[in-house]
Each structure stands twice: as C-alpha cells, then as structure tokens.
C-alpha positions in Angstrom: -62.8 21.7 -134.7 -65.0 20.4 -131.8 -68.5 19.7 -132.9 -70.5 21.8 -130.4 -67.9 24.9 -131.6 -68.6 24.1 -135.2 -72.4 24.4 -134.2 -71.5 28.0 -132.2 -70.2 29.0 -135.4 -72.6 27.8 -137.7 -75.9 29.3 -135.7 -73.6 32.7 -135.0 -72.7 33.0 -138.7 -76.4 32.4 -139.8 -77.8 35.0 -137.3 -75.0 37.5 -138.2 -75.8 37.2 -142.3 -79.3 37.8 -141.4 -78.7 41.5 -140.0 -76.8 42.3 -143.2 -78.7 45.0 -145.2 -79.7 44.1 -148.8 -78.1 40.4 -148.7 -78.4 38.6 -152.2 -77.5 35.4 -150.3 -75.9 33.4 -147.4 -74.2 30.5 -146.2 -77.3 27.8 -145.7 -75.7 25.4 -147.8 -72.4 25.6 -146.2 -73.9 25.1 -142.8 -75.9 22.1 -144.1 -72.7 20.6 -145.4 -71.2 21.0 -141.8 -74.1 19.2 -140.2 -74.1 16.4 -142.3 -70.5 16.1 -141.2 -71.2 16.1 -137.3 -71.5 12.7 -136.1 -73.5 12.5 -133.0 -71.8 10.6 -130.2 -71.9 7.0 -129.7 -74.4 5.7 -127.5 -72.8 5.6 -123.8 -74.4 6.6 -120.9 -72.1 9.4 -120.2 -72.6 10.9 -123.4 -76.0 11.1 -123.8 -76.5 14.4 -122.3 -73.9 15.7 -125.1 -76.2 13.6 -128.1 -79.2 15.2 -126.7 -77.6 18.9 -127.0 -75.7 18.5 -130.4 -79.1 17.0 -132.0 -81.2 20.3 -130.5 -78.6 22.5 -131.8 -78.6 20.7 -135.5 -82.4 20.8 -135.5 -82.0 24.7 -134.7 -79.1 25.3 -137.2 -81.3 23.5 -140.0 -84.5 25.5 -139.4 -82.3 28.8 -139.4 -81.4 27.4 -142.7 -84.8 27.2 -144.1 -85.8 30.9 -144.1 -86.0 33.1 -146.7 -82.9 35.7 -147.6 -84.9 38.6 -146.3 -85.9 37.3 -143.0 -84.0 38.8 -139.9 -83.5 36.5 -136.8 -84.4 38.3 -133.6 -81.5 37.6 -131.0 -83.9 37.5 -127.9 -85.9 34.6 -130.1 -83.0 32.9 -130.8 -81.1 33.2 -127.5 -84.4 31.5 -126.0 -84.2 28.6 -128.2 -80.5 27.9 -127.6 -80.8 28.1 -123.8 -83.4 25.5 -124.2 -81.2 23.2 -126.6 -77.9 24.0 -124.4 -79.6 22.6 -121.2 -77.5 22.8 -118.2 -74.3 23.2 -120.3 -73.8 26.9 -119.2 -70.7 27.5 -120.8 -71.8 26.5 -124.3 -74.7 28.9 -123.9 -72.3 31.6 -123.1 -70.5 31.1 -126.2 -73.8 31.8 -128.1 -74.5 34.8 -126.1 -71.1 36.4 -127.0 -71.6 35.5 -130.4 -75.2 36.7 -131.0 -76.3 39.4 -128.1 -73.9 42.1 -129.3 -74.9 44.7 -131.8 -72.5 45.4 -134.5 -72.0 48.1 -137.1 -72.3 47.1 -140.6 -68.7 46.8 -141.3 -68.5 44.7 -138.2 -71.1 42.4 -139.5 -69.4 42.1 -142.7 -66.0 41.1 -140.6 -67.5 38.9 -138.5 -69.4 37.0 -141.2 -66.6 36.5 -143.5 -64.3 35.3 -140.7 -67.0 32.7 -139.7 -67.3 31.5 -143.2 -63.5 31.4 -143.6 -63.1 29.2 -140.4 -65.7 26.6 -141.3 -64.3 26.4 -145.1 -60.8 26.1 -143.6 -62.5 22.9 -141.6 -63.4 21.0 -144.7 -60.3 22.0 -146.3 -58.2 20.4 -143.6 -60.3 17.6 -143.7 -60.1 16.7 -147.4 -56.5 17.2 -147.1 -55.8 14.9 -144.4 -58.3 12.5 -146.2 -56.2 12.6 -149.0 -53.0 12.1 -147.6 -54.1 9.3 -145.6 -55.8 7.6 -148.4 -52.4 7.4 -150.3 -50.4 6.5 -147.0 -52.5 3.6 -146.9 -52.2 2.8 -150.5 -48.4 2.7 -150.2 -48.6 0.9 -147.1 -51.0 -1.9 -147.7 -51.3 -1.9 -151.7 -47.8 -1.5 -152.6 -48.4 -3.5 -155.9 -51.0 -1.2 -157.1 -48.2 1.6 -157.5 -46.6 0.6 -160.6 -45.1 3.9 -161.0 -44.4 6.2 -158.1 -43.3 9.3 -160.2 -46.9 8.9 -161.5 -48.3 8.2 -158.0 -47.0 11.4 -156.9 -48.2 13.5 -159.5 -51.8 12.2 -159.1 -51.5 12.9 -155.6 -50.3 16.3 -155.9 -53.2 16.8 -158.6 -55.6 16.2 -155.8 -54.2 18.3 -153.5 -53.6 21.3 -155.5 -57.0 23.0 -155.8 -56.5 23.0 -151.6 -53.3 25.3 -152.1 -55.8 28.2 -152.6 -58.0 29.5 -150.2 -61.2 31.1 -152.0 -62.4 32.7 -149.1 -59.4 34.1 -147.0 -57.8 37.2 -148.3 -55.1 36.9 -151.1 -52.1 38.4 -149.7 -51.6 39.3 -153.7 -54.3 41.4 -154.2 -53.0 44.9 -153.7 -56.4 46.6 -153.8 -59.9 45.9 -154.5 -63.0 47.8 -155.3 -66.5 46.8 -154.8 -69.0 48.7 -157.1 -71.8 47.9 -154.6 -70.0 50.4 -152.2 -69.9 54.0 -153.1 -67.2 54.4 -150.1 -64.7 52.3 -151.8 -65.0 54.3 -155.2 -64.9 57.4 -153.3 -61.8 56.2 -151.5 -60.3 55.6 -155.3 -61.0 58.9 -156.7 -59.8 60.7 -153.3 -56.4 58.6 -154.4 -56.7 59.8 -158.1 -57.2 63.7 -157.0 -54.2 63.3 -154.5 -52.0 62.3 -157.1 -53.2 64.6 -159.9 -52.8 67.5 -157.4 -49.1 66.8 -157.0 -49.1 65.9 -153.3 -48.0 62.4 -153.7 -45.2 63.2 -156.4 -41.6 63.4 -155.6 -40.3 66.2 -157.8 -36.4 66.1 -159.1 -34.0 69.1 -159.1 -34.7 69.9 -162.6 -37.5 71.6 -164.1 -37.6 69.5 -167.5 -37.3 66.4 -165.9 -40.3 67.1 -163.7 -42.0 68.1 -167.0 -41.1 64.6 -168.4 -42.1 62.9 -165.7 -45.5 64.7 -165.5 -44.5 66.3 -162.1 -42.0 63.9 -160.6 -41.6 60.3 -159.1 -44.7 58.4 -158.2 -44.4 56.3 -155.5 -45.1 52.6 -156.1 -43.3 52.7 -159.6 -40.3 50.9 -160.6 -37.7 53.0 -162.6 -35.1 52.3 -164.5 -32.3 54.4 -165.9 -30.3 52.9 -169.1 -27.4 54.5 -170.2 -23.9 53.3 -171.7 -21.1 52.2 -169.7 -19.4 55.6 -167.9 -22.3 57.9 -169.1 -23.6 59.1 -165.5 -25.8 56.8 -164.5 -24.7 56.9 -160.8 -24.4 60.6 -160.7 -27.6 61.3 -162.4 -29.7 58.8 -160.0 -27.4 60.4 -156.8 -29.0 63.6 -158.2 -32.5 62.4 -158.2 -32.1 61.4 -154.9 -30.6 64.2 -153.7 -33.1 66.4 -155.5 -36.3 64.3 -153.8 -34.8 65.2 -150.5 -34.7 68.8 -151.0 -37.3 69.7 -153.1 -40.4 67.5 -151.2 -42.3 67.5 -148.4 -42.9 63.7 -146.9 -46.7 63.3 -147.8 -47.5 60.2 -145.5 -49.7 57.1 -145.7 -49.0 56.6 -142.4 -48.2 59.6 -140.2 -47.1 57.7 -137.2 -44.2 56.4 -139.2 -41.0 58.1 -140.1 -40.4 58.8 -144.1 -37.1 57.3 -145.1 -35.2 57.7 -148.5 -32.8 54.3 -149.0 -29.9 54.5 -151.3 -28.2 51.2 -151.7 -24.6 50.8 -153.6 -23.7 47.5 -155.1 -20.6 48.9 -156.7 -19.3 52.4 -155.1 -18.0 52.7 -151.9 -20.3 55.2 -149.9 -17.1 57.8 -149.4 -17.4 58.1 -153.2 -21.0 59.0 -153.1 -20.8 61.1 -149.9 -18.3 63.2 -151.5 -20.6 63.8 -154.5 -23.4 64.7 -152.5 -21.4 67.3 -150.7 -20.0 68.8 -153.5 -23.7 69.1 -155.0 -25.3 70.7 -152.1 -22.6 72.9 -151.5 -22.8 74.1 -155.3 -26.6 74.2 -155.1 -26.4 76.5 -151.7 -23.8 78.8 -153.8 -21.0 78.0 -151.4 -18.6 76.6 -153.9 -15.8 78.6 -152.6 -16.1 76.9 -149.3 -15.6 73.5 -150.8 -12.2 71.5 -149.4 -10.3 69.2 -151.6 -7.6 67.3 -149.8 -5.3 64.6 -151.1 -4.5 61.5 -149.3 -1.4 62.8 -148.4 -2.9 65.7 -146.1 -5.1 63.4 -144.2 -2.5 61.2 -143.3 -0.9 64.2 -142.0 -3.7 65.0 -139.8 -4.0 64.2 -136.2 -7.1 62.6 -134.9 -8.3 65.7 -133.4 -7.8 67.8 -136.6 -9.2 64.9 -138.6 -12.5 65.0 -136.5 -12.2 68.8 -137.0 -12.2 68.7 -140.7 -15.1 66.0 -140.8 -17.4 67.2 -138.3 -18.7 70.1 -140.0 -18.9 68.4 -143.6 -21.1 65.7 -141.7 -23.4 68.3 -139.9 -24.0 70.0 -143.2 -24.6 67.2 -145.2 -27.0 65.4 -142.4 -28.9 69.0 -142.0 -28.9 69.5 -145.7 -30.5 66.3 -146.6 -33.1 66.1 -143.5 -34.4 70.2 -144.1 -37.8 68.4 -145.3 -38.2 65.8 -142.6 -36.7 62.9 -144.6 -34.6 60.3 -143.1 -31.8 59.3 -145.0 -30.1 55.6 -145.2 -26.9 54.8 -147.4 -25.7 51.1 -147.5 -23.0 49.6 -149.6 -23.5 45.9 -149.9 -21.7 43.3 -151.5 -24.0 42.0 -154.0 -22.5 38.4 -154.1 -23.6 37.8 -150.7 -27.3 39.2 -151.5 -30.6 38.0 -153.2 -33.8 39.8 -153.9 -34.7 38.2 -150.6 -32.4 39.7 -148.5 -33.4 43.4 -150.6 -37.0 42.9 -149.4 -36.0 41.7 -145.6 -34.1 44.8 -145.6 -37.1 46.9 -146.3 -39.3 44.9 -144.1 -36.7 45.4 -141.5 -36.5 49.0 -141.8 -40.4 49.3 -141.8 -40.3 47.7 -138.4 -38.0 50.4 -137.1 -41.0 52.7 -137.5 -40.2 53.6 -141.0 -42.1 54.2 -143.7 -40.0 54.2 -147.2 -40.9 56.8 -149.9 -37.6 56.0 -152.3 -35.6 53.2 -152.3 -32.7 53.4 -155.1 -30.3 50.7 -156.2 -26.7 51.1 -157.8 -27.4 48.6 -160.0 -30.2 45.9 -159.3 -28.6 43.8 -162.3 -25.6 43.2 -160.0 -27.6 40.9 -157.7 -27.6 37.4 -158.5 -30.8 35.9 -159.7 -31.1 33.0 -156.5 -34.5 31.9 -156.3 -36.1 33.8 -159.6 -37.7 31.8 -162.6 -35.0 30.1 -165.0 -35.4 29.7 -168.6 -34.0 31.1 -171.5 -31.2 34.1 -171.7 -32.6 36.7 -169.7 -35.9 35.3 -168.0 -33.9 35.3 -164.7 -33.0 38.7 -164.8 -36.6 39.9 -165.8 -38.3 37.8 -163.1 -35.7 39.8 -160.8 -37.2 43.2 -161.9 -40.6 41.6 -161.3 -40.2 40.3 -158.1 -39.2 43.8 -156.6 -41.5 45.8 -158.9 -44.3 43.6 -157.4 -42.9 44.0 -153.7 -42.2 47.6 -153.7 -45.9 48.3 -155.8 -47.4 46.8 -153.0 -45.8 48.9 -150.2 -46.0 52.2 -152.4 -42.0 52.4 -152.8 -40.5 54.4 -155.4 -37.8 52.1 -156.9 -35.1 53.6 -159.2 -32.3 51.8 -160.6 -29.7 52.3 -163.1 -29.3 49.4 -165.6 -26.5 49.0 -168.6 -27.4 49.2 -172.1 -26.1 46.6 -174.7 -23.4 45.8 -177.3 -26.4 46.7 -180.0 -26.9 50.3 -178.4 -22.9 50.5 -178.6 -23.2 49.8 -182.3 -25.4 52.7 -182.7 -22.5 54.9 -181.4 -19.9 53.3 -183.7 -22.5 53.7 -186.6 -22.3 57.4 -186.1 -26.2 57.7 -184.8 -27.0 61.3 -183.9 -29.6 61.8 -181.1 -28.5 58.9 -179.6 -31.0 58.8 -176.5 -34.0 59.1 -179.0 -33.3 55.9 -180.8 -33.7 53.9 -177.6 -37.1 53.5 -176.3 -38.9 50.7 -177.3 -35.6 48.6 -178.6 -34.7 46.7 -175.9 -31.5 47.5 -175.9 -31.0 46.2 -172.1 -27.8 44.3 -171.2 -28.9 41.0 -170.0 -32.4 40.8 -171.4 -34.2 42.4 -174.3 -37.8 42.5 -172.0 -37.0 44.6 -169.2 -38.8 47.4 -170.4 -42.3 44.9 -170.2 -41.8 45.0 -166.4 -40.9 48.4 -165.4 -43.3 51.5 -165.0 -40.7 54.0 -166.1 -37.7 54.6 -168.8 -35.3 57.6 -168.5 -32.7 57.0 -170.7 -29.3 59.0 -170.7 -26.2 59.9 -172.6 -23.3 62.2 -172.5 -22.7 64.4 -175.6 -19.7 66.6 -175.9 -19.4 69.4 -178.0 -16.5 72.0 -178.3 -15.2 70.0 -175.4 -18.1 71.1 -173.3 -20.4 68.1 -171.9 -24.4 67.7 -171.8 -26.3 65.3 -170.5 -29.4 64.3 -172.8 -32.1 62.9 -171.2 -35.0 60.9 -173.3 -38.2 59.2 -171.3 -39.2 56.0 -172.9 -42.1 54.2 -171.3 -44.2 55.7 -168.8 -47.5 53.6 -167.1 -49.7 56.9 -167.0 -53.1 57.7 -168.0 -53.0 60.5 -170.8 -50.6 61.6 -173.2 -47.3 63.4 -172.4 -46.4 66.9 -174.7 -44.0 65.4 -177.3 -41.5 68.1 -176.5 -41.4 67.0 -172.9 -40.3 63.7 -173.7 -36.5 65.0 -174.5 -34.5 67.3 -172.8 -30.8 68.8 -172.8 -28.8 69.5 -169.4 -25.3 71.2 -169.2 -22.9 70.3 -166.7 -20.7 72.6 -164.6 -17.7 72.2 -162.7 -19.8 70.4 -160.0 -22.0 68.2 -161.8 -25.4 69.4 -163.4 -26.9 72.3 -161.2 -30.6 72.0 -159.9 -32.6 74.8 -161.1 -35.9 74.0 -159.1 -37.3 77.8 -158.2 -34.4 79.2 -160.3 -34.0 80.2 -164.1 -34.3 77.2 -165.9 -31.0 75.7 -167.4 -32.2 73.1 -170.1 -30.6 73.5 -173.4 -32.1 73.5 -177.0 -30.0 71.1 -177.8 -26.4 69.8 -176.9 -23.9 73.0 -177.5 -27.1 75.0 -178.1 -28.4 77.9 -175.7 -30.6 77.6 -172.9 -34.4 77.4 -173.2 -34.4 80.1 -170.3 -33.8 83.5 -171.1 -31.6 83.9 -168.0 -28.9 81.7 -167.9 -26.9 80.2 -165.2 -23.6 82.2 -164.4 -21.1 82.1 -167.2 -18.2 81.1 -164.5 -20.0 77.5 -163.6 -21.2 76.8 -167.2 -19.3 74.5 -169.5 -17.7 76.8 -171.7 -15.7 78.0 -168.6 -11.6 78.1 -168.3 -10.3 75.0 -169.3 -8.2 75.1 -166.2 -11.6 74.9 -164.0 -12.1 71.0 -165.2 -10.0 68.4 -163.9 -8.8 66.0 -166.7 -11.1 63.1 -165.3 -14.5 64.8 -164.5 -15.9 64.2 -160.8 -19.0 62.9 -162.3 -17.0 60.0 -164.0 -17.7 57.1 -161.5 -15.7 54.7 -163.3 -12.8 52.7 -162.1 -9.5 54.3 -163.8 -8.8 51.1 -166.2 -12.1 49.7 -166.3 
C-alpha cells in the first residue's frame, strides 16, 4: 500500500474514532505501528518534497495518538493542519477532505472506523505473510543444507503461517448472528424475532392437527428435520404430505419482500411422475373431488393421440399448479442422480435459485443419505455421513431454510420388530437407530419417527417426536399420535374435524370422525393389493 495512502487512512481513522460516542478505546497503538513501518524516501533531489510531506503527516498522526480518549477532534482544525502538511500536493489534501469533511451518522461512523482498521491490519498481515514466505524460500535456495527434514521444514512454515489464516478484524462468515449487549437496538431485534416465532407467523403448518401440536405449531425455518422409519414405511409419502400441507395451509412470511417464496423438493430415488401422481390424488381427495380422479393404464396412454394426451394432461397440470401455488408459494420439483452430486452441488443449487430471486422456505430431499460424502470429514464408520448432515444443516440454518429429509432406520431397529415390540416408534427416540451412523440425532434439530401399524387389515401411521431443539417442554401427550390411512393416503384435517386416533385400531379423538367411505374400515375392494402410498419398487 502506498505510504501516503497509509497516512491518509491512519489520520482519518483517528479522527472518526474521536467522533464516536462513549468510546472506550481507539486505534492509537495500531497507528503507531503503521508509522514505525513507514520509511521516509531516500535522499534525492526529486523526492525531497515527498520526504517533507511524509515527515509532516507522521508528526500530525503521532500528535493525534497522544490525545485522551474523550477528546473529539474538530474537522476544521485538522484540515487546516493537513493543508499545511500537504503543501502543494492538492490531490493528497483532497483525499483528507473526502475522509474527514463529511458529517456521518453513528452507524456510518462505526462502519467507517471498522473498515479503516481492517485495511491497516490487512496491510500488516500481508507484509508478515510475505516475510515468512520469502525467508523460507531464501533458506531453501541459499541454505539448503540447514533443512535436514523437508517434512519438518514444511510443518514449521505452515505453523508460522497458521495465525494469519484468520482475520480477527474481518467479519467471520461462520458467525450467523451476533448481539452486542451495549446496543439496545440489537437486543430489541432479537426479541422481535422471538415474538415473531412465538406468534406463529414464521411457522409452517403441516396438514395434520396432531403433528402441528407435536411440533408446537409447525416447522421452523432454519431447522434440519429428519424422518426416520424402516424400509417401505411411508417415509416418502409422509414427507410429500408435509410438502403439500406447507403449500396449502401457510401464507409465506418473507424475510426479504423483494424475493419470491419457494418450496423446493429434490428426489434422489423416485421419478417425478410418481411424486406428481401422488400429489394430484392427495389434492383431489382433499378438495372432495375423489370421483374425478382418473386412472389410466399404460395401454390407455399408448392408444391416445398427441391431441388426446394433451387434452387429458393439461387440466391435471393446471389443477396441481393452481392448488399448490394458491397461497403465493412457488414450487420446484427436481429428480437428481445422486451419484453425480455431492452436498456442494446441493448448496450450489440453492445459491443458484437465490440468484434467480427466490427465498427458499423449505428444502426437502428424499433422501440426503443417498448423496456421496465426497468432501466430508472421513474417520471411523459413520463419521462422513454425520458430517454430511452437519454441513447441510449449517448451510441451511444461516439461510433460514427448513430442511427435511427421510432416513432409513438400522437393522437394530428392525430387530425390535422381530422381537415383537409393541408401540414400536415409542422405543426409537434417543437410541441412535440410524442406518450408517448412530449419532445423526446429535446434528439434526428435529426427529419425527414414523411406522405403519396394521390392525384388522386397516393401516395406521404411528408418529413419535424425538429430539426437538426448542426452549421449553412440549406436553408429553403431544409427542405421539396415530393417523389413519384412507384410500388416498392420510387426509388433511386442518380446519376440519380431527382425524387423530387414540391408538392403532382405536376410535378418533374427535367426536366427529371423517366419512366412513374413506376410512380404513371400508370395503376390501376399495383398496388395491399394493397400497398407492407404498413407494417401494416391486421385488425390492
């Protein structure tokens, strides 16, 4: 950095710091260090003028370092002195006027002082880094015999450089938020966020009353949610139901009103056609239009002309689009080959969507564990998978994105079934029954365990909440619920009589049950041999 520019920054910094109210310290010592490092130009006829200017400015800067902390420099007095110091160098004097002449608010004063301190510290950092590297290079070039072990030499150089990898003055991108208790406005901001969360405005309700009670209102943005279950036990169907419910029963609460709210679902397993068909049936059933659900075989489609196919598909596509966007959410579904992706690609896709002007409220991935753990920390079995969850959580938490993903339970959990364990899901929280790593519950914010129980040929989804990173205690009676299946899945009951059952095979907790024609007790002919909610592949 040019010596004159360094002097401009030093004097401007000391002046601006003197204007801060209630300052307990200043950068006088930092400025002294800078001044000690500035060398006067060597004797030369052409450089004599610069020598005088630098000498005069150093004297002014040192005098400013000596004043008490409560002294406030007057801009008129300082500029008069600087006008004399700069002599005929009008450009240099203009730089001081730009830095000192303007009136700044308290916030701008703080930002300006911070930026100037950062620039001066960065100068010393770069100088020291360059010095360490030059010394190491000279030792290798001219004193190679002194390097008895190249490995040790490299380690020593890296150890010297390590402190300069962190800039204590710069904003740390890992710091998500910060509160200075000396500033009441920052404390007020935090309490406004608390009030907003407690009022429910920032929550995203699911379509089921019992699940919302379990979650104390709904999903929270910035939290990572895992839905563990055994194989073929409705993990995909339940997560899709949550996705649909968020779109249907919530009005987007924006952080940045200039952006567009987005719900994103990425599937690593099922084709979008299967997900879309499920969503269509659930929406139609919720709207009471079950009779209009059209089922066609592949042979039917093959017989259709292009015009007939278009006429068949167009109203279905329009219907699903309109229903899911009814409250203002944009919807994006993706099918990705996980073998060609890593967590970095997932994060980059989110960044890409944000660059397009979206504010992502919910990102649902089916399943995160299918991603290769390339780039994650390696170690004992399960370390890389645990780190994958940690990295995705930390990325989404900063951006206030609710991240939801199903996960397979381990063979230890399956053994509970073999042993005849009753109330299966109630035995899962805190036991680490996760496939691939027993510590996943350490990283996630919320666990929703699910399992299908069949009683008298009728199916029920048992739901048990595990860990939830919240302040306060959720009522124990709300940590478990039973939701009955009908022909079209688990019907939503928001703004309707509650469908929650007391137990698998038991009656509903609500006095008004949903219509019997759609309950699990209907005619056997109403159900297909393989339930439509079973997303498993035949023979898998």
